[in-house]
C-alpha positions in Angstrom: -34.6 84.4 -15.2 -33.7 83.1 -12.1 -30.4 81.0 -12.1 -29.1 79.0 -9.1 -25.3 78.3 -9.2 -24.1 75.6 -7.1 -20.1 75.5 -7.1 -17.9 72.9 -5.4 -15.7 74.1 -2.4 -12.6 73.5 -4.9 -14.1 75.8 -7.6 -15.1 78.5 -5.0 -11.5 78.4 -3.6 -9.7 78.5 -7.0 -12.1 81.4 -8.0 -10.8 83.3 -5.0 -7.2 82.3 -5.5 -7.3 83.2 -9.1 -9.1 86.6 -8.5 -6.5 87.5 -6.2 -3.5 86.3 -8.2 -4.8 87.8 -11.6 -6.5 90.9 -9.8 -9.5 90.0 -11.5 -13.2 90.2 -10.3 -14.6 86.6 -9.8 -17.7 87.6 -12.0 -15.3 88.5 -14.6 -13.5 85.2 -14.3 -16.7 83.1 -14.5 -18.0 85.2 -17.4 -14.6 84.6 -19.3 -14.6 81.0 -18.5 -18.4 80.7 -19.9 -17.6 82.5 -23.0 -14.6 80.1 -23.7 -16.7 77.0 -22.7 -19.5 78.2 -25.2 -17.3 78.9 -28.0 -15.5 75.4 -27.5 -18.9 73.7 -27.6 -20.0 75.8 -30.7 -16.8 74.7 -32.4 -17.4 70.9 -31.6 -21.0 71.1 -32.6 -19.8 72.7 -36.0 -17.2 70.1 -36.4 -19.8 67.3 -35.5 -22.2 68.7 -38.2 -19.7 68.8 -40.8 -18.6 65.2 -40.0 -22.2 64.4 -40.4 -22.5 66.2 -43.7 -19.3 64.5 -45.0 -20.6 61.0 -43.9 -23.8 61.6 -46.3 -21.5 62.3 -49.2 -18.5 60.2 -48.4 -18.9 58.0 -51.6 -16.0 57.1 -53.8 -16.3 57.6 -57.5 -17.6 53.9 -58.2 -20.1 53.9 -55.3 -21.4 57.4 -56.5 -22.1 56.3 -60.2 -22.9 52.7 -59.4 -26.1 51.8 -61.3 -26.3 55.2 -63.2 -26.6 54.5 -67.1 -25.8 57.4 -69.3 -27.0 57.2 -72.8 -25.8 59.3 -75.5 
């Protein structure tokens, strides 16, 4: 897999600065940031799916039973 990354000058400068301050490798910072990004996106997708699932079943009692005849 060939990935070409293009970072803004501000991001490159921030990476260099935080690498020095935190005494962390730039690759480590990028991997940590990506892991956090992916975790947040997965959480958002799960929340969205839950909302969509709830929207499908978000009927109140009367709406749910409207038109249903139960004969004994």
